[in-house]
C-alpha positions in Angstrom: 94.8 151.1 -158.8 93.5 154.0 -156.7 95.6 156.8 -155.7 96.5 156.6 -152.2 98.5 158.5 -149.8 102.1 157.5 -148.3 100.1 156.9 -145.2 97.5 154.3 -146.2 98.9 150.7 -145.4 99.5 149.8 -149.1 102.5 152.5 -149.2 103.8 152.4 -145.7 107.0 151.0 -146.5 109.5 150.7 -149.5 108.9 146.9 -149.2 105.4 147.3 -149.7 105.5 149.5 -152.5 108.2 147.1 -154.4 105.7 144.6 -154.0 103.1 146.5 -155.4 105.3 146.7 -158.4 105.6 143.4 -158.7 101.9 142.7 -158.8 101.7 145.6 -161.3 103.9 143.9 -163.7 102.0 140.6 -163.3 98.9 142.2 -163.9 99.8 144.1 -167.2 98.4 142.7 -170.8 101.9 144.2 -172.1 103.7 141.4 -169.6 101.8 138.9 -172.0 103.4 140.7 -174.8 106.6 140.8 -173.4 106.4 136.9 -172.3 105.7 135.9 -175.7 108.5 138.1 -177.4 111.2 136.8 -175.2 110.0 133.2 -175.8 111.1 134.3 -179.5 114.4 135.6 -178.2 115.1 132.5 -176.4 114.5 130.4 -179.5 116.6 132.7 -181.2 119.4 132.3 -179.1 119.6 128.6 -179.0 119.4 128.7 -183.2 122.5 131.1 -182.8 124.5 128.5 -180.6 124.6 130.4 -177.7 123.8 128.9 -174.1 121.1 129.4 -172.2 123.3 131.2 -169.3 124.2 133.6 -172.0 120.8 134.4 -173.1 119.6 135.1 -169.4 122.6 137.1 -168.6 122.0 139.4 -171.7 118.3 139.6 -171.1 119.5 141.2 -167.3 122.2 143.3 -168.8 120.8 144.4 -172.4 116.9 144.4 -171.2 115.7 145.4 -174.5 114.1 142.7 -177.0 115.4 144.8 -180.7 118.7 145.3 -178.8 118.9 141.5 -177.4 118.1 140.6 -181.4 120.9 142.6 -182.6 123.3 141.4 -180.4 122.7 137.6 -181.2 122.4 138.6 -184.9 125.6 140.5 -185.1 127.7 137.7 -183.0 126.0 134.9 -184.8 127.0 136.2 -188.2 130.4 136.7 -187.0 130.8 140.0 -185.9 133.6 141.2 -183.2 132.4 141.9 -179.9 133.3 145.6 -180.4 131.4 145.8 -183.6 128.2 144.2 -181.9 128.6 146.5 -178.6 128.6 149.5 -181.2 125.4 147.9 -182.7 123.5 147.5 -179.6 124.6 151.0 -178.3 123.5 152.8 -181.6 120.0 151.0 -180.9 119.9 151.6 -177.2 120.2 155.4 -178.1 116.4 155.2 -178.9 115.3 154.7 -175.2 117.4 157.9 -174.0 114.5 160.2 -174.2 112.1 157.4 -172.2 114.8 157.6 -169.4 115.0 161.3 -169.4 111.0 161.6 -169.3 110.9 158.9 -166.5 113.4 159.6 -164.0 111.8 163.3 -163.3 108.7 161.5 -162.0 110.8 159.3 -159.7 112.9 162.2 -158.5 112.3 164.0 -154.7 113.9 166.4 -153.3 116.0 164.0 -151.4 116.6 161.6 -154.1 120.4 160.7 -154.8 121.6 159.5 -157.8 122.3 156.4 -156.8 119.1 156.1 -156.5 117.9 156.2 -159.9 120.7 153.8 -161.6 118.5 150.9 -161.1 115.7 152.3 -162.2 117.0 153.9 -165.3 118.3 150.5 -165.9 114.9 149.1 -166.2 113.6 151.7 -168.7 112.5 150.0 -171.8 109.3 150.4 -173.8 107.2 148.5 -171.9 108.7 150.0 -168.6 108.0 153.6 -169.7 104.5 153.2 -171.1 103.5 151.1 -167.8 105.3 154.0 -165.5 103.1 156.9 -167.2 100.1 154.8 -166.9 100.7 154.0 -163.3 103.1 156.3 -161.5 100.8 159.2 -161.2 98.8 156.8 -158.9 101.7 156.4 -156.5 103.1 158.5 -154.1 106.2 160.4 -154.9 108.0 158.8 -152.1 107.6 155.3 -152.9 107.8 155.8 -156.8 111.5 154.8 -156.7 110.8 151.4 -154.8 107.4 150.7 -157.1 109.4 151.3 -160.2 112.1 148.8 -159.1 109.4 146.3 -158.3 107.9 146.8 -161.4 111.1 146.3 -163.4 112.0 143.4 -161.5 108.7 141.6 -162.3 109.2 142.4 -165.9 112.6 140.7 -165.8 111.7 137.8 -164.5 108.8 137.0 -166.8 111.3 137.5 -169.7 113.7 135.5 -168.2 111.1 132.4 -167.5 110.3 133.2 -171.3 113.9 132.8 -172.2 114.1 129.4 -170.8 111.0 127.9 -172.2 111.7 129.4 -175.5 115.4 128.3 -175.5 114.1 124.4 -174.3 111.2 124.4 -177.1 113.5 125.7 -180.1 113.8 122.6 -181.7 109.7 122.6 -182.0 108.9 126.0 -182.9 108.4 126.8 -186.3 110.6 130.0 -187.9 107.7 131.6 -188.8 106.0 131.4 -185.4 109.2 132.9 -184.0 109.7 135.7 -186.3 105.7 136.6 -185.5 106.1 137.2 -181.8 109.0 139.3 -182.2 106.8 141.5 -183.6 104.2 141.8 -180.7 106.7 144.4 -178.8 106.6 147.0 -181.6 102.7 146.4 -182.1 102.1 146.5 -178.6 104.1 149.6 -178.3 101.7 151.1 -181.5 98.3 150.2 -179.5 99.6 151.9 -176.2 100.9 154.9 -177.7 97.8 155.2 -179.3 95.7 155.0 -176.1 97.8 157.2 -174.2 97.4 160.1 -177.0 95.9 163.2 -174.8 97.0 166.3 -176.8 96.7 166.6 -180.6 100.7 167.1 -180.7 100.3 163.1 -179.9 97.9 162.7 -182.3 99.7 164.1 -185.1 102.9 162.8 -184.2 101.5 159.1 -184.6 99.5 159.3 -187.8 102.4 161.5 -189.2 105.0 159.2 -188.1 102.9 155.8 -189.8 102.1 158.0 -192.7 105.9 158.8 -193.3 107.5 155.7 -192.8 106.6 153.8 -196.3 107.9 157.1 -198.0 111.0 157.3 -196.2 111.3 153.4 -196.4 111.6 154.0 -200.5 114.7 155.9 -200.1 116.8 153.0 -198.2 118.7 155.0 -195.8 118.9 152.4 -193.3 117.5 154.9 -190.3 114.2 155.1 -191.8 112.7 154.8 -188.4 114.7 157.6 -187.5 113.9 159.9 -190.5 110.5 159.6 -190.2 110.1 159.7 -186.3 112.4 163.2 -186.1 110.0 164.4 -188.7 106.6 163.9 -187.6 107.7 164.7 -184.0 109.2 167.9 -185.1 106.2 168.7 -187.1 103.7 167.8 -184.4 106.0 170.1 -182.3 105.1 172.8 -184.4 101.7 172.4 -184.4 101.5 172.7 -180.8 103.5 175.5 -180.4 101.4 177.3 -183.1 98.1 176.2 -181.0 99.6 177.5 -177.6 101.1 180.8 -179.2 97.4 181.3 -180.7 96.0 180.9 -177.1 98.6 183.2 -175.4 
């Protein structure tokens, strides 16, 4: 997607920017990963005796594969709605830094808070990766419309995948369903590695991968959080020391 000004025909109106976002969702490799993942979520919902309407609504409202798996698994195992809501909320905290990093890319001096509500809801792992890849090439005054189109396209693909997975659940082997649920974290890992630009990015990624098996041996229940925070803190320290030496 070439860098363009807002005066060019493709960015002439918010509607065209929205359609460009839809097209970007359809042309992303990560969309295929989402499609396969949400087939698995649809199958899981069917096996847990939830209705098709329920799983479609959960995709629209929750919009995070791991959180939906937690929601379906916890309610399917007999947890109360309050317990399931707490578990999903704790899982969603991991997305907060992504939202905080994306919204400044969308704001203009005239942007109102209500204009950011829908883009903030759309921000999940795939949306976050694609925003950092695509938004710098979009005129700032059209970025909200573009992000809304991108998010709408991604959710639409996932809704179709939910229907397919739900209807095919009886014919999907359990091992296949479990395998496709791993596609999202694997795709996120590869995308993160591809987008590493600074030494601190590389240090954080490598240390995170190295520390996780060690932390997992402690059986804390928050292995990813501990290894991620530790690796990120060390990486920031490396970045701070390099910047101080250059100053």
